[in-house]
C-alpha positions as CSV (number, residue, x, y, z in Angstrom):
1,X,-10.8,16.3,-67.2
2,X,-11.1,19.5,-66.3
3,X,-8.4,21.4,-63.7
4,X,-9.6,21.4,-60.3
5,X,-9.4,22.0,-57.1
6,X,-8.2,19.3,-53.9
7,X,-9.2,19.2,-51.0
8,X,-9.7,16.4,-48.2
9,X,-13.1,16.2,-45.8
10,X,-12.1,14.8,-42.3
11,X,-15.5,14.3,-40.0
12,X,-12.8,14.3,-36.6
13,X,-13.6,11.1,-35.3
14,X,-11.7,9.8,-31.9
15,X,-12.5,6.7,-29.8
16,X,-10.9,5.0,-26.9
17,X,-9.8,2.2,-28.6
18,X,-6.3,0.8,-28.8
19,X,-6.4,0.8,-32.5
20,X,-7.2,4.5,-33.1
21,X,-4.3,6.7,-33.8
22,X,-7.1,9.2,-32.6
23,X,-7.8,8.6,-29.0
24,X,-9.8,12.1,-26.8
25,X,-11.0,15.2,-28.6
26,X,-7.9,16.7,-28.1
27,X,-6.1,14.8,-30.2
28,X,-9.2,14.5,-33.2
29,X,-8.4,18.7,-33.0
30,X,-4.3,19.2,-32.8
31,X,-4.7,16.5,-35.3
32,X,-6.9,18.3,-37.5
33,X,-4.4,21.1,-37.4
34,X,-1.1,18.9,-38.6
35,X,-3.1,17.4,-41.6
36,X,-3.9,20.5,-42.8
37,X,-0.6,22.5,-42.8
38,X,0.5,19.0,-43.9
39,X,-1.9,19.3,-46.9
40,X,-0.9,22.5,-47.7
41,X,2.9,21.8,-48.3
42,X,1.4,18.8,-50.5
43,X,-0.5,21.4,-52.5
44,X,-4.1,20.0,-51.4
45,X,-5.8,23.1,-52.1
46,X,-8.7,22.9,-48.9
47,X,-8.6,21.2,-45.2
48,X,-12.7,20.7,-44.7
49,X,-14.1,19.6,-41.8
50,X,-17.2,17.8,-41.2
51,X,-19.6,19.1,-38.1
52,X,-21.7,16.7,-35.6
53,X,-23.3,17.1,-32.1
54,X,-24.0,14.8,-29.5
55,X,-20.7,13.2,-31.0
56,X,-16.9,12.0,-30.7
57,X,-16.5,13.7,-33.5
58,X,-16.0,17.5,-34.1
59,X,-18.8,19.9,-33.0
60,X,-17.2,23.6,-33.2
61,X,-15.7,24.4,-36.1
62,X,-14.8,27.9,-36.3
63,X,-11.9,27.7,-33.3
64,X,-10.4,25.2,-35.3
65,X,-10.8,27.1,-38.5
66,X,-9.2,29.7,-37.4
67,X,-6.5,28.1,-35.6
68,X,-5.9,26.2,-38.7
69,X,-5.4,29.5,-41.0
70,X,-3.5,30.5,-38.5
71,X,-1.1,28.1,-38.8
72,X,-0.6,28.2,-43.2
73,X,-1.0,30.6,-45.5
74,X,-2.6,29.2,-48.8
75,X,-5.2,26.4,-48.1
76,X,-8.7,26.9,-48.7
77,X,-10.5,26.0,-45.3
78,X,-13.9,24.8,-44.6
79,X,-16.8,22.4,-43.9
80,X,-18.5,19.9,-45.2
81,X,-21.3,20.5,-43.1
82,X,-22.2,22.8,-40.2
83,X,-26.4,21.7,-39.2
84,X,-28.5,24.9,-39.7
85,X,-30.8,23.7,-37.5
86,X,-28.3,24.0,-34.6
87,X,-26.9,27.4,-35.0
88,X,-27.5,31.3,-34.0
89,X,-27.3,32.8,-37.4
90,X,-26.0,36.1,-36.5
91,X,-23.3,34.8,-33.9
92,X,-22.2,32.3,-35.9
93,X,-22.0,35.9,-39.1
94,X,-19.6,37.1,-36.4
95,X,-17.5,33.7,-35.6
96,X,-17.0,33.8,-39.4
97,X,-16.3,36.7,-40.7
98,X,-14.0,36.5,-37.3
99,X,-12.1,32.9,-39.3
100,X,-12.4,34.4,-42.0
101,X,-10.9,36.9,-41.9
102,X,-7.6,35.9,-40.0
103,X,-7.2,33.5,-42.9
104,X,-7.3,36.7,-45.7
105,X,-10.2,35.3,-47.5
106,X,-9.6,31.3,-47.7
107,X,-13.0,30.8,-45.5
108,X,-15.8,28.0,-47.9
109,X,-18.1,27.1,-45.5
110,X,-20.4,24.3,-46.2
111,X,-23.9,24.6,-44.6
112,X,-26.9,22.3,-44.6
113,X,-30.5,21.2,-43.2
114,X,-27.7,18.2,-41.5
115,X,-27.4,14.7,-41.8
116,X,-29.1,11.6,-38.8
117,X,-28.2,13.0,-35.6
118,X,-27.1,11.5,-32.1
119,X,-29.8,12.2,-30.4
120,X,-33.7,13.2,-30.8
121,X,-34.0,16.2,-32.6
122,X,-30.7,17.9,-30.7
123,X,-31.6,21.3,-32.2
124,X,-33.9,21.2,-29.5
125,X,-31.3,21.0,-26.4
126,X,-30.1,24.0,-28.3
127,X,-33.0,26.5,-27.8
128,X,-34.5,25.5,-32.2
129,X,-38.3,24.6,-32.0
130,X,-39.8,24.1,-35.7
131,X,-43.0,25.6,-36.7
132,X,-45.8,23.0,-36.6
133,X,-45.4,20.4,-39.1
134,X,-41.4,20.6,-40.5
135,X,-40.4,17.5,-40.3
136,X,-36.8,17.2,-40.1
137,X,-36.6,20.6,-39.1
138,X,-36.0,21.4,-42.6
139,X,-37.8,24.6,-42.2
140,X,-36.0,25.7,-39.4
141,X,-32.6,25.4,-41.2
142,X,-33.2,27.4,-44.3
143,X,-35.2,30.4,-42.3
144,X,-31.5,30.2,-40.5
145,X,-29.9,30.5,-44.1
146,X,-31.9,32.9,-44.7
147,X,-30.6,35.0,-42.1
148,X,-27.1,34.2,-42.4
149,X,-26.6,35.1,-45.8
150,X,-29.3,38.3,-45.1
151,X,-26.3,39.0,-42.1
152,X,-23.5,38.3,-44.3
153,X,-24.2,40.6,-47.1
154,X,-23.0,43.6,-44.1
155,X,-26.0,46.3,-44.6
156,X,-26.6,47.8,-41.3
157,X,-29.7,47.0,-39.8
158,X,-29.5,47.6,-36.4
159,X,-30.3,51.1,-34.6
160,X,-27.6,52.5,-32.9
161,X,-27.6,53.5,-28.9
162,X,-27.9,57.3,-29.0
163,X,-25.8,57.3,-25.8
164,X,-23.3,54.4,-26.7
165,X,-20.0,52.9,-24.4
166,X,-17.4,54.1,-27.5
167,X,-18.6,56.0,-31.2
168,X,-21.2,54.7,-33.5
169,X,-20.0,55.4,-37.4
170,X,-23.6,56.9,-39.0
171,X,-26.6,55.0,-39.9
172,X,-27.9,51.6,-38.8
173,X,-25.1,49.3,-37.6
174,X,-24.7,45.5,-38.8
175,X,-22.6,43.2,-37.1
176,X,-19.0,43.2,-36.8
177,X,-16.1,41.7,-38.2
178,X,-17.7,41.7,-41.9
179,X,-16.2,39.8,-44.2
180,X,-15.6,41.0,-47.4
181,X,-16.4,38.1,-49.9
182,X,-17.1,35.6,-47.6
183,X,-20.8,35.3,-48.9
184,X,-20.1,34.7,-52.2
185,X,-18.3,31.5,-50.2
186,X,-21.3,30.0,-49.0
187,X,-21.7,26.4,-50.3
188,X,-25.2,24.4,-49.4
189,X,-24.8,20.9,-49.0
190,X,-27.8,19.1,-51.4
191,X,-28.7,15.8,-51.3
192,X,-31.2,15.9,-53.8
193,X,-32.0,17.3,-56.8
194,X,-34.3,19.5,-56.4
195,X,-32.8,20.9,-53.6
196,X,-30.1,21.5,-55.5
197,X,-32.3,23.2,-57.6
198,X,-32.9,25.3,-54.4
199,X,-29.4,25.6,-53.5
200,X,-29.3,28.1,-57.3
201,X,-31.8,30.0,-56.5
202,X,-30.5,31.4,-53.3
203,X,-27.0,32.0,-54.3
204,X,-24.9,29.5,-53.1
205,X,-22.1,26.6,-54.2
206,X,-23.1,23.4,-54.3
207,X,-22.1,21.0,-52.0
208,X,-22.5,17.3,-53.5
209,X,-21.6,14.0,-50.9
210,X,-21.0,10.9,-51.8
211,X,-24.9,10.3,-50.5
212,X,-27.6,11.3,-51.9
213,X,-31.9,10.7,-50.6
214,X,-33.1,9.6,-53.4
215,X,-32.3,6.6,-55.9
216,X,-33.9,6.8,-60.0
217,X,-31.5,3.2,-60.9
218,X,-29.1,4.9,-62.6
219,X,-25.7,4.7,-61.1
220,X,-24.7,7.1,-57.9
221,X,-22.3,9.1,-60.2
222,X,-24.8,9.7,-63.2
223,X,-27.6,10.4,-60.5
224,X,-25.0,13.5,-58.7
225,X,-24.2,14.5,-62.5
226,X,-27.7,15.1,-63.2
227,X,-28.0,17.2,-59.9
228,X,-25.0,19.2,-60.9
229,X,-26.9,19.6,-64.0
230,X,-29.8,21.1,-62.6
231,X,-27.8,23.1,-60.7
232,X,-25.8,25.2,-63.2
233,X,-29.1,25.6,-65.8
234,X,-30.7,26.8,-62.8
235,X,-28.2,29.4,-61.3
236,X,-27.8,30.8,-65.3
237,X,-31.7,31.4,-64.9
238,X,-31.3,33.4,-61.3
239,X,-28.7,35.3,-62.8
240,X,-26.2,35.5,-60.8
241,X,-23.5,37.9,-60.7
242,X,-20.6,35.5,-60.0
243,X,-19.6,31.8,-61.2
244,X,-21.1,29.3,-58.9
245,X,-18.5,26.2,-57.1
246,X,-20.2,22.9,-57.2
247,X,-18.0,20.1,-55.1
248,X,-17.7,16.0,-54.6
249,X,-16.5,14.0,-52.2
250,X,-15.2,10.6,-52.7
251,X,-13.7,8.3,-51.0
252,X,-10.4,7.0,-52.8
253,X,-7.4,5.4,-51.6
254,X,-4.2,3.9,-54.3
255,X,-3.0,1.1,-53.2
256,X,1.1,1.6,-53.6
257,X,2.2,-0.1,-50.3
258,X,1.7,-3.2,-48.2
259,X,-0.4,-1.1,-45.5
260,X,-2.9,0.9,-48.5
261,X,-3.3,-3.1,-49.2
262,X,-4.1,-4.0,-45.5
263,X,-6.3,-1.4,-45.0
264,X,-8.1,-1.0,-48.1
265,X,-7.3,-4.3,-50.7
266,X,-10.8,-5.7,-49.5
267,X,-12.5,-2.3,-50.7
268,X,-11.1,-3.1,-54.5
269,X,-14.4,-4.4,-55.8
270,X,-16.5,-2.0,-53.8
271,X,-19.8,-0.8,-55.4
272,X,-23.0,1.9,-54.7
273,X,-25.5,1.2,-52.2
274,X,-29.1,1.5,-52.4
275,X,-30.2,1.5,-48.8
276,X,-32.7,3.4,-46.6
277,X,-32.1,6.9,-44.6
278,X,-34.6,9.4,-42.7
279,X,-37.2,7.9,-44.1
280,X,-36.5,7.7,-48.0
281,X,-35.0,5.2,-50.3
282,X,-30.8,7.1,-50.3
283,X,-28.0,6.0,-52.9
284,X,-24.1,6.1,-51.2
285,X,-21.5,5.8,-53.8
286,X,-18.7,3.0,-54.1
287,X,-15.1,3.6,-52.2
288,X,-12.4,3.8,-55.0
289,X,-9.5,1.4,-53.7
290,X,-6.7,0.1,-56.5
291,X,-3.6,1.0,-58.0
292,X,-2.9,4.3,-59.5
293,X,-3.3,3.2,-62.7
294,X,-6.7,1.0,-62.1
295,X,-8.2,3.7,-60.2
296,X,-6.8,6.4,-62.9
297,X,-9.6,4.6,-65.2
298,X,-12.1,4.4,-63.5
299,X,-12.5,8.1,-62.1
300,X,-12.2,9.3,-65.4
301,X,-15.7,7.6,-66.2
302,X,-16.8,9.5,-62.8
303,X,-19.5,11.8,-64.3
304,X,-19.9,13.7,-61.8
305,X,-16.1,14.3,-60.7
306,X,-15.8,15.4,-64.8
307,X,-18.6,18.0,-63.8
308,X,-17.4,19.1,-60.9
309,X,-14.3,21.6,-59.9
310,X,-13.3,20.4,-56.6
311,X,-13.0,17.2,-55.1
312,X,-13.2,16.8,-51.0
313,X,-11.6,13.5,-50.4
314,X,-12.6,11.9,-47.6
315,X,-9.8,10.4,-44.9
316,X,-9.7,7.9,-42.1
317,X,-8.7,10.5,-39.7
318,X,-8.4,7.9,-37.4
319,X,-5.5,6.5,-38.8
320,X,-3.2,9.5,-38.0
321,X,-1.9,12.2,-39.8
322,X,1.1,10.6,-41.2
323,X,-0.8,7.6,-43.1
324,X,-3.5,10.5,-44.2
325,X,-0.8,12.6,-45.5
326,X,0.8,9.7,-47.6
327,X,-2.8,8.8,-49.0
328,X,-2.9,12.5,-50.3
329,X,0.1,12.9,-51.3
330,X,-0.7,10.0,-53.3
331,X,-3.5,11.2,-55.0
332,X,-1.9,14.1,-55.2
333,X,1.2,13.1,-57.2
334,X,0.2,9.8,-59.1
335,X,-3.6,10.5,-60.1
336,X,-3.9,13.6,-60.1
337,X,-1.5,14.3,-62.6
338,X,-2.7,11.4,-64.9
339,X,-6.5,13.2,-64.8
340,X,-5.3,16.6,-65.3
341,X,-7.2,17.8,-62.4
342,X,-3.8,19.1,-60.4
């Protein structure tokens, strides 16, 4: 196993249930900040957040990422992923630029077409209409992404007012604030091998999760490893001038206490699952739960983890900051050294 960056991926659920430590939107946001601070103190490399609209989950990433940036100094901050069907790419360029500058260049922005929604075609409520024949808005997301990537280059494109309120620099104007280097820190959440190849062609890093919207009959980690291999091959063919990064996400729970056993002892027999999502076959990765010794053996055989440079750990945020920090600490101090990750 090669050295890897380790991050957490937080979906930011909240529910008024007495069993939840996260009962309001305020809880979800403030605890997300506190977990990022705790994770940085533990030596974790990244704090990543899922974005869902119309849901009791985190939905507006840039205020949260900026708040985390102001409270931390080394940890990468990112998303996994922002649904580009909902985004105004120019406004997003300004928000992302501001968050990146506040962080000192630590933003790692995962974007994609997004996952199944809480409402029917929710992006239409945000004012975006797919063209005829664009099933599910996939091309809408890619069009928005094309504009977003172009804006991040920082080239002037807008004709200046000859009588502006404030003096302009010479030439066409770009969006401000411009964040140098952010264009190379954009990731695409790819759920198929073909999309991974497209991601490489666009010059975006690859973000692969515990769900693939295809199934070839091989174990999940092998299918994901093939996806990563295809991405790297196509990247080399495209001739981009920087080295790409690849992340995979996993649910990993070392059982080192009675509380761990109570929460996740039943997951020790977890297996890949094949189901249906968005009208097609999908393969879901298993949950890793067991003693540190067991997990080291299992994770050493995970071909996709071996091929990636970043592992994102899905955290059960409703169990609270302290418990999630405990899980991260167990992984960083017990699993990562034994696997040579960190």
